[in-house]
N, C-alpha and C positions, 0 to 999 in steps of 0.2 A: 406362413410364419407371421407371427404378430410382433410388431416392433413397438415398444413402449418407451417413452422418454422417462428416464429415472429422475425423480425429484431429489435435488440435492439437500443434504442436511447440514450444509455449510453456508456461510455468508457469501453470497454471490453479488457482485456489483451489477445491478440491472440497468442503471441509467446514470449518466453524468451530465451535469449542467454546470456552468460557471457558478461557483459558490455553494453547490449542493450535490449530493450523491444519493441514489436510491440503492440501498443494500437490502436484498430481500424485498419486503413490502414497505420498508420504512425509509423516509427521506431524512438525511443528515445534512445540516448546514456546516459550512466551513471546512476546516482541516480535520482529517480523521486518520486513525491507524486501524487497519482491519486485518484480521486473520480468519481462518476457517471457523473458529469458535467465538471470537470476540470482536467487538467494535468499540474503539476508544475514541470518544469525542472530546472536544475542547483541547485538542493538541495545540499548544501555545507556540506558534512560530510566525514571525512577521515577514520573513523572506527566506527563499531557498538558500541564499548565501549565508544565513546564520545557522543552518542545520549542521550540527556536529554530533559527536558520539553521545554527549549528554542529552541533546535534544531528542535523539532516537532511542533513549533508554526504555520507554514503554514498548517499543517494537522489539528491542533486543531481549527484554524480559520474557517475551513469548517463546524464545528459543527457536527462531527460524533457521533454515539453512540458507535462505536468501531474503533480502529486503528489497522490495521494489520502491524506489523513491520517485514519486510523481511531483514534478516541480512547477505545475501550472500549465498554461497553454504553450510555454516555450521550455526547452531544455536549458536548465541553469545548473552549472556544475558547482556544487558546494565545496567546502574546505577540502583541499586535495589530500589531506592526511586521513580523512574519514574512511576511504576505501581500505587503506592499509590497517587502520585500527580495527575495523570489522573483520578483515581477513585474518588478523591475529587471533580472533575469537571464532574462526571457522564459519564466518557468515559472509556470504556473497552480497554485493550491492550492485544493483542496476539502476541507472538514472535515466529517466525518460519523461515525456510529458505526462500529465495526470490522466488524460484519456487513454494513452497507450499503457500506462501502469494498470489502469482498471481492466483493460482487455487481457493483458499478460497475467495479471492476478487470477482472473477466471480460468485461463488456460492451465496455469500451474496448479491451481486448486483442483481442477478436473483430473489432473495427473496424480493427485494425492501427495503433492510436494508440501513440505513445511515452509510455506511462504507467508510473508507479511507485507502489506502495502502501506506505506506512509504517504498519504495523499495531501499535498499542499494544494488547496483549492480556494483561491481568493474570490471575492465577489466582484 
């Protein structure tokens, strides 16, 4: 029996470093929002504490079933109303470190889930 590794046709986070990520073969600096089909760069956010519904609009516009919010090297809980606001739109929110969000994104992507990762990644 031959076992072949399937090449993904989706954006996979291949590497994480403080301040940059490699998605596929391309390195991206700073904060990004990534889905299976799109990478949104230049996500303007200066702190995880300022992340709210309007800040996550580019992620919500992709119509995910879940948003993974990576808050840097430490878990930082943003506005407490954010989870309820997204739940009202039938979108789950998971908050974790950015490296954990990258790993979880890849796992859910492999399961063909409609997932978006909003990755706060300061230098």
